[in-house]
N, C-alpha and C positions, 0 to 999 in steps of 0.2 A: 452577419459578420462579428468579428471580435475587434472591439476598440481597445487597444493596449495603452496604459497609462504609466510610465517609469517616472517614480518621483527619485529625485538625487539632492543631496546635500555634501558637499564637498568630499566626494568619492570618486574623483577623475578617473583613476585607473581602473577602478571596478567598473565606473559606468561604462568605460569603452570594451572592456569584455561584454558586459550585459548587451550592449548595441551591437556587437561583432555576434554574439551569440542568437540574439532576434532576426538579424540579416541572414543567418544560415540556416534558420529552420522554420521563419514562417511562410505561410503561404498565401498569396492575395486569393480574395481581396480582404484586406485589413485596413486598421487605423493604428498610428503610434504617434503617440506624444509625449514628449519629455519635460517634465516639470522641475525647473532648477529654483531650489529655496535660497537664493541670494548666495551661493557658493564662493569662496575666497580664494578657490585654487583654480587650476585650469580647467574645471568642469565645462565652461562655455565653449572652449577652443574644441573639446571632445564631441560637443553636441554637434556643433557646426561643421566638424569634421564627418561626424555620423551621418549627415547628409548625403555623402557619397555614396554610402554603404545601403542606406535607405532613402531615396529621393522623396519618398512621400512624409517623411518625418516633420512633425511640427513640433514646436519650442514654445513654452511658457517661461519667461524670466521673472521671478519675483525680486524686489528690492529690499525683502525680509524674510526672514525663516519663518513661514507659517506653519511647518509641521506637516503632519497627514492632513489637514485641513486643506492644504493647496491644492488636493486631488480633485474636491469639489467642482472647482471652475473647470477643469478638464472633463469631468464626468458630465458636467450641464452642456458642454460642447459637444460629446461623443454621440455618433450616429449609429453604434452598432447596436445588436441587439444583447450583447453579451459585453460586459465590462470587466477587463482584465486589469487589475492593479499589480505591478510588480515593481519591486523595491530594486535599488541601485547595486545589490551585490548577489543578484540572481541571473544565473546564465539557463536561459532555455536549451533543453534537450529536444532531438530531433522525435517528431512524433506527439509532441504536446497538442497542436492544433485539433488535431484529428480526434485525440482523446477527448478533448474538450467539448468539442460539436458533438460527437456519439453521445457523451455523460447527458449533457442537457437535453440530446434529443430522445433517450429511452427513459429516463427519470424526470416525469413531469413535474413532480413537487421539489425538484433539486433546485435551491437557491444562490448557495455560494459554494464553490469547489476549490479548494486547493490542490496544489501541483506538488505538493509533499505529500507523503506516505501516512505521515502520522507516528512514523517509527524512526529513530534518530538513524541517521546513516554509519557506517563502519568508521567514519573519523570523527564520531561525535557522541561523546557518553551523555547518556539519559535514558529515560523509560518512555515505552510507546505509549501513545495517546489512546485512552478509552473509546471504542467505536463498536459499532455492528455493521457487519457485511450486509450490503444491498447487493442484488443480482436481478439483471433483467436483461433478456435478449442478446445473451452471451457477456454482457457487460457487469464489471464488479466496480463499486465504490464502497468506502466504508462511511455510514452515518457517524458524524462526530458527537459524542455527548457532551463537549465543552466548545469552545471557538476554535477556529481554524487559521488564525492570523490574518493579517492585512492582505499580504500577497495571495490574492486568489481571483477567481472567476466570477461575477456575479449576474444574475438577469438585470438587465436594463429597466425593466417594470419597477425594480425594488427601489429605485432611485426616482425615476420619472411618474410612478403611481403611487407608490407608497411613501414618497417623500424621505427616504433614509438618506442620510449624510454620514460623512466620515468625521469623526471629533478626535481632538487629542486628550492624551492623558493628561490629568493635573501635573503641572511642572514644579519642581521642588524650588529651583530659583530661575532668575531669568538667562544665567546661561547653561541651564540644562537642557538637554537633547528633548526635542518635541515630538513624542511618540505618539502615532495613531493608537486610538481605544479599540484594539482588535476585538477584546471581549464584547463592547458594546454592539460594534459593527455585526456580528454573529447572532447575538442577543436580539437586536433589531431583525435580523434575516427571519429568524423563528417566530418573531412577535408577528410578522407579516403573513404567517402560515406557510412557510416553505423549511426546508431542513438544510443543513450544513453537511459537508463532506471532505473527507481525505479522499487522494487518489488509489488506486490499487499499487500502485509503485510510485518513485520519485521521476517525476519528469523535468527536474531540475536540476542544477548544483547550486547550492548554496556558498558562495565563497566566504560568507560572512560568518560561518559555522566551521570552516578548515580551520584546523592547527596552524598550517602553514601561513595562512591571514592573520591570525592571530599574533604570531612571531613577526610577522612583517610590518604591522603597525601598532604594537603593543599599546602606546599612548591613548590612540583613537579610542581603542576598545577598552580599555580603562575608565576614559569618560563616559563612552556610552553605556556600560554596564552600571557604572556610578549613577546614572540617571533613570536605570530601570526599577520600577518599585518591586523590592522582594530580591534584588540580587546585590547590587553592591559591588564594589570592586573585589570583597572577600569573595563573592560569590563567582564573579568572574575568574579569577583565581584557582579556585576550586575546579571550575570547569576546564580551564586549560590542563590542571594537572592530571584530572581524570582523563582527557582526550590523549595525553601523552602515555598514560598506560593502557589505552584502549586495545585489546587484540583487533585483529584485522582478519577474520576468516577468509579463506578463499571458497567462493561461493558457486558451486556446479552442481549438475546433476548427472549422474552416469545414464539414467534412463531416459532424461529429458535434455540432452545436451544442447539442444535448440533454444531453450526457454532461459528466462533470465531469472535465477531465485533472487528473493529478498529476504531481509531480515525479519525474524518471526516475530509476530505482533504479540504473543505472550508476554505479559509484564512479569517482573520479578527475575528469581535466580531457580536454577535449575541443576543439581548437583555441584553445586559451587560454581557453577559460570552463569551469568547472564542469560535468561532465556533466549534474547534476541541474537544470540550468536549462532543458535540454529537457523535453517533457512525455510521459506515457505512460497510456495505459489500464490496461495490466499489463506486465509484463516480458517476454512473449513476443510480443505485438500489435507491429506496427512503431511506432516512436515518432509521437506525434501529429504532428510535423512533416512527417514520411516519408509518413503516410498522405494529409496534406493536398496532398504533393507528387506523391503518385502520381493523385490526381484531378486535377491542374492538367496534369501532364505528358500523361496521355489526353485530356485536352480539347485538347491541343496538337497531338498527332502523329494523332490520330483513326485508329485502328487498327479495322480489319473484326473481327479475331479476336485476342482476347486470353488469355492462360493466367495463372492465380496457382496456384504451388505451394505457398504458405505453408502453407493449411490452417487449423488452430487456430479462434478463435471468428468469423470470416468479417468481420472489419472491413476487411481489405485489399480483399476481395472487395466489398463495398459501396462503397469509394473509388473502385474501379476500375468496376464496373459503374453508379455515378451518374455518372461522367463519361460512358460510353457512351450512357447515356438522354438526358444534354444534348447530346451530339454528335446525336443523332437516329438513330444507326445502329450498329451491331457487337454482338456478342455475347462471354460470357466462359465459359471453361471452366476450374473452380476445383476443387483437389485435395483432399479430407479425409482424415484418418487415423483409425483406431480407437483415439482417446486420449479417448473421452468426449465431445467436443466437436462432433463432425458434426452432430448435430440443433442444436445450439446455434448452429453457424454459418448452416443453412438457416433457422432462424427469424429468424434476424438480416436475412438478405438479404430473406426474405418481409414482414418487417416494415416495411423501408424500401422496398416495392413494386417490388423489382428482381427477383423469381424469376422471370420472363417471359425475362430476359436472362442469367442464370446457370445452366451445368449443373454440377452437381457429381458428381465422379465419385471412388470410393474409389481412393486411390493404393496400394492393397495388391497390386492386379494388373498383368499386363502393360500397358506402354502402348499405348492404341489407336492404331492408323494414322489420321493426321488426315487429313481430305476437304479440308481446304485449309490452307495453312501459317499459322502464327501469326504475326501481324505485330508484337506486343507480349507481353512475358513478364515477369512479376515473380518471380524465385525466391528464396523467404524461407524459413526456420528452418533446412534443410538444404542451402543452395545450394551448397557444395562437390559438383562431380561432377552436377549437377543440368543443368548447360548441355549437356554432352557426352550425358547420357541423352536430352534433348529436341531435339537439334542438328538431326535430319533433320526435324522437324517444324516448324522455324521458317524463316521467310523469310528469304532475302538481304536484308540492311538492317533487319531487324527491329530496333525499340527493346527494349534489354534492361535490366532494372534487378535488382541483387542487393541482399538485404539479409541482413548478416552475413557468413561467409568466403564466396568467390567463386573461380571458376575462369576468371578474366575473361583469358586468353591470346588466344581468339578473338574479342575484343570491343574494338572502339576506344571510348574513353570518359575519364570522369574520376571521382573520388571525392570528393563534398562531406565535408567533416567533420561526421559524427555520431556519437553515443555508440556505437553498437552495429554501425557499418560500413555504407556503401552505396557503389554503383558503380553509374553510367548510362552507357550507349552504344549503339551500335550495332554488329549481329553482321555481319562481312564474311566471306562464304563462299568467295569468288572466289580462287583460287589457295592455299586453306588445307586 
């Protein structure tokens, strides 16, 4: 069971949205407690009204603002095996609860999970947080290199067995906001032998990071950011200005219209645009734009035999095989690796109705002699050295696409601007 604890102080309007979001998305069994830190607005009325939406809602009213440390009392009372800390400007989206249960079930060492993805939304300027993809049983999360914030889900034993508590950041003065020390919380989780993670996508809507909310209550956010170490009002003003100028791309995939693309995780800029303006399904699968490009390119050059060395979850194989199907001829050989994803890749191809066009081969053994040369090849994930390895099995003039590092000395082509690198060309064997 998940015990949700919502921390509130003088945010009645946002708290009402948070409670409605919980009522619309949470599936029993659950616990939910609202802690009010001596609000002077109508928060108490909102909490009492919330009982109509959530009959099991419990409330803790404090006579003074204890900041994040107020969470400890509710954590001690919680009976769930997962403790969900939720601030009062976060609206939960459908599927969050199932995602949490699945993540903690398949990742035994996971101690703290954020429902943020670690990549800023299209409404918010900023850089992706450094993280490393973890995969198990078809589930993806991103192990955080730093902290993941206070709003998160944690194993209950971190508090009951390891004695972790929520602490406040030092306050500059008595009137300053009392923020939870999120950096210390994640550090304590790691010190207990667990790891912290971002989710594979955003399972929340953060009202407190949206331009419309900044503009609705600017005085609150000026005081809020003035109390944040390292930000101040100048930092808040810069963040608002950046949000106003932020491009808002339309995220979709022609090959995978049923999936929900996310902002790219690669930091920095690419060809003059922020890398996160591109889209992804995960940080190993080629970018969404690259998958759609592969599909269009195969439709254009119409190969008879195609090769895909990228392995992983099978989405590049689907993009290529779907084009072969649309062409009316052709076959694909796709390599898999022993990283737990081979069965997932085969299922992805089968679900797309493309199994008859794709032969999966384990990449651990020797490369078999090709009965007929490949006239199209996509080298992904470990592209460096792959062209040399497969050179004899490729036709002269074959269309070659590298994703990531390349050994393109034998290929005449060009490199479009993409966050993770792309090279497109034709193989010229004569005289080389």
